[in-house]
N, C-alpha and C positions, 0 to 999 in steps of 0.2 A: 851062465854065462852072462857076463854084465853087458847091458846094452848103453850104450852114448851117445845114440844118435837115431834121428827115424829119416825118413824120407815121404812127403805126400805131393802125390804126381796127379797131374789133370787125365784123365780117361785119352787112350790111342786115338781116339776119334776127335780130338779134341783141337787140336791143333790144324788138324785138316779143315776142321769145320771155321776155325779164326780166319782161316787164308782165303775162304770164301766170302767173309763175309765184310763190306764196304770199313775201311780204317774209321770212316767219318760217320756218322748217324748221326743227321743233325735236331731228328727229333726225339721227344721222349718214348712218343711210341713204337719207334724205329727199335730205339736201345733196347728196348718192354720186349718186343717182337722176338729178339733176338736173343734175350735172355730166357725166355718161356720156349723157344726150341732146344737151345742147350738142357734145361730142364727135360722136356720129352725127351729127348736123343736118350739122355741121361739115363731113365728108367728101361725107355725100349730097349736100349744097347745092352742091359743089363750090369750097366756099370754103378749105379746108386743110383738116391733114392729122386723123385719128381721135383729137385729143387735146384736152383742156378741162381747167381748172381754176374752182376759185369759192373766195371769203375770206369767210370769216362770223364774228360774233362766235361764240366758241364755246360761250359759258354761257346764252347765250339765242335763237342760232340765227337772228340778227338779218341775212339778204345785204346784202352788199356790194358785191359785185360777181360776175358768173363770165364769164370769156373761153375762147375757143377758140385753137387756133392758126392762125400768120396767116402763114409764112415766104413760101411761094410767092406769095400775092399782095401783098407787100410786097418782095417782092427783099429778104427780109433775114432772114439766117440765127440770128438772133438771139428773133425774132418766135414762140417757141414758147408754151402757151397758161400757163406758169407766167409768165414775165416779163410777155405781157400782163396777166395775170391781178393780179401785185403790181404793177405798174405802176400800171395802172387803180385799184388799190385805193389805193395812195401818192397818188396823185393827188386822188382823192374824199375820201380822208381828210386830205390837205394835210399826208403828211408820210413824210419817209423810210424813219422807223423805225415800224412796224408793233405794236412792244410798248413804247414810249415811257410813259413816269410819267403818270398818270394814265387811260390808255387800258382798255380792257376786253381780255384777253386776244382775239385773231384765231387763229383756226383756217384753215388750208389747204388746200384738197380739190383731191386730180389725182385722174387716172383710171389711174395706174400710178404707180410711185416715179419719179420725176424724174430726168432723164438728167443727167451730168456737169455741164453747165452751168445747170442747173435747179437740179441741189442744191447750188450754191452761191448763187444767185438766192434759194433760200431761206434758209440758214444766216445770210444777212446781211439778211432783209428783217423781223426782229423778229417772226416769227408766232410764238405759242406752241405748235402742235402741227399736225401733220401727218398729214391721213389719207387712205389710199392705197388702189384698189383691190388692187393686189397688189404685188409686187417681185420674181417670180418672171423664168427666161429666153422665159418665154412671149410679151412683145411684140416679143420681138426676133423670135423663131423663127416667128412668125405675120405678122408684117409686112413686117421685112425693113430695119428702121429700125434705124442704129445708133445704140444710147444713150449711150457712151462710156465710157469709163474711171469707174465712180463706185467710191470708196471701200470697199474691202471690209470696214471696218468701220464704215459708212456710218451704222447706228442708235446705236452709242455716240457716235458724230460731232453726230448729231442730241441725243441726251441733255446731252453736255458742254456745249451752246448751252444748255441750258434749252427746248427743243422737244421735248414727248412725242411718239408716235407710236400710230396706231391703223391694223392693216394688215387685207388681206380682206376691205375692203369693197363689199359686190356685185361680187365678184370674177368670177363667172362673164356678168354683164352686161356687165362691162368687156371680158372677152375676146371675147363674141360681135360685139363691134363689130368686134375687131381682126381677126376673121374676116370678117366682112365685107366691111372695106375689102380686105384680102387677096383675096377673089375679086371685087371692082368693078375690080380692075387699074388701079389709080388710083395715079397718081405715086409712088416712093420716093423722099424727096431728098436721102440721102445727097450731103454734096458729092465725094464719087471710088466711089459705088455701091457701099458696103459694102467 
């Protein structure tokens, strides 16, 4: 059988959750809280890993989309929350370049520093600002996920491409989700188990 296409979808619960959320979230804390909620719901409902991300208009707080990790559900190692979210935002907005002419500045909100793959996707997406809940070794230490070799000067690599960074937004709340995930004994899907 020849496969000529594939589909990646949000979890069944995502549309209802998005409907409950305000369309505009004025602060980065509100945006991160919504993303962290998605990360928790995703693993608690058994629909993916404890990761989520959102795209928002930076200056207005208007939500474009929030999505979650879907690797196991779709048998697709690239279906990380960041890739899902950026791809959905690009489809919603009808552009591959979220920093294109005449567009508002888009902000990417993620519940930890993106892994090696997602860092590249962030750089190439066109977003103008990255907001993360943390960037240290805690995620890997707590969960056992392998985040890959992120560039040692990753912050400067963002800046060189005109992407500003806000770090440590609701850090403790994000870490609480990772601790709960680890305690749940849910699948850690590293391709070679670390």
